[in-house]
C-alpha positions in Angstrom: -6.5 -22.2 -45.6 -3.6 -21.2 -43.3 -3.9 -17.6 -43.8 -7.8 -17.6 -43.2 -6.4 -19.4 -39.5 -3.8 -16.4 -39.3 -6.3 -13.9 -40.1 -8.9 -15.3 -37.6 -6.2 -15.4 -35.0 -4.9 -11.8 -35.8 -8.4 -10.4 -35.7 -9.3 -12.3 -32.2 -6.2 -10.5 -30.8 -6.7 -7.2 -32.1 -10.5 -7.3 -30.8 -9.3 -8.8 -27.6 -6.8 -6.0 -27.2 -9.2 -3.4 -28.1 -11.5 -4.6 -25.2 -8.9 -4.6 -22.9 -8.0 -1.2 -23.8 -11.5 0.3 -23.8 -11.9 -1.4 -20.0 -9.1 0.3 -18.8 -10.2 3.8 -20.2 -13.4 3.2 -18.3 -11.5 1.9 -15.2 -9.6 5.2 -15.4 -13.0 7.1 -15.4 -14.9 5.2 -12.9 -12.7 3.7 -10.1 -12.7 6.2 -6.8 -9.0 6.5 -5.8 -5.8 6.9 -7.4 -4.7 3.3 -6.5 -7.4 1.6 -8.3 -7.1 3.8 -11.2 -3.5 2.8 -11.3 -4.3 -0.8 -11.0 -6.9 -0.5 -13.8 -4.2 1.1 -16.0 -1.4 -0.9 -15.0 -2.5 -4.2 -15.8 -5.5 -3.6 -18.8 -3.1 -1.4 -21.0 -0.2 -3.9 -20.4 -2.7 -6.9 -21.5 -4.6 -4.8 -24.4 -1.1 -3.4 -26.0 0.2 -7.0 -25.8 -2.8 -8.4 -27.6 -2.9 -5.5 -30.2 1.1 -6.2 -31.0 0.3 -9.7 -31.1 -2.4 -9.3 -33.7 -0.4 -6.6 -35.9 2.6 -9.0 -35.7 0.4 -11.9 -37.1 -0.8 -9.8 -39.4 2.9 -8.7 -40.9 3.9 -12.3 -40.8 7.7 -13.1 -40.4 9.0 -10.1 -41.3 11.3 -7.0 -40.0 8.2 -5.2 -38.8 6.9 -8.0 -37.0 10.6 -8.2 -35.6 10.1 -4.3 -34.4 6.6 -5.1 -32.8 8.3 -8.0 -30.6 10.8 -5.4 -29.5 8.0 -2.9 -28.8 6.2 -5.7 -26.8 9.3 -6.8 -24.6 9.7 -3.0 -23.7 6.3 -2.4 -22.7 6.4 -5.5 -20.6 9.4 -4.5 -19.1 8.6 -0.6 -18.1 4.7 -0.9 -17.6 4.8 -2.5 -14.2 7.7 -0.6 -13.2 6.3 2.5 -14.0 3.2 1.8 -12.2 5.1 0.6 -9.3 7.3 3.6 -9.1 4.2 5.7 -9.1 2.2 4.1 -6.4 5.2 3.9 -4.3 6.0 7.4 -4.7 2.2 8.2 -4.0 2.4 6.2 -0.8 5.7 8.0 0.5 3.9 11.1 -0.4 1.1 10.6 1.9 -1.6 9.8 -0.4 -4.2 7.4 1.5 -6.4 5.0 -0.4 -9.8 5.6 -0.3 -11.9 4.3 2.4 -15.4 3.9 0.7 -16.5 0.7 0.4 -16.9 -1.2 -2.9 -21.1 -1.2 -3.9 -20.4 -4.6 -5.4 -20.7 -6.9 -2.3 -22.7 -6.5 1.2 -21.6 -7.8 4.1 -23.6 -8.9 7.0 
């Protein structure tokens, strides 16, 4: 009974991670400028990777591989936001301006 619940949670985390990673890839292809693409990559990739590693850790149980997965997760949580911030700051200092095209989602009156 308990193993069935662990498997269900693991597969839910793996599926959620895959969905966030696919959404991040679509955002990289569809968003109009560097900053919005960086936003999609920075947020969705971090969450997708975290969910994927959580799902793998649940499948591994409390073993040495799950401890290694936890260490990878901590590394990703520390480096991904830092590198995203460094890239955005570098682009801003080099003179790259955000796109001024309005989004097609909402219309102002």
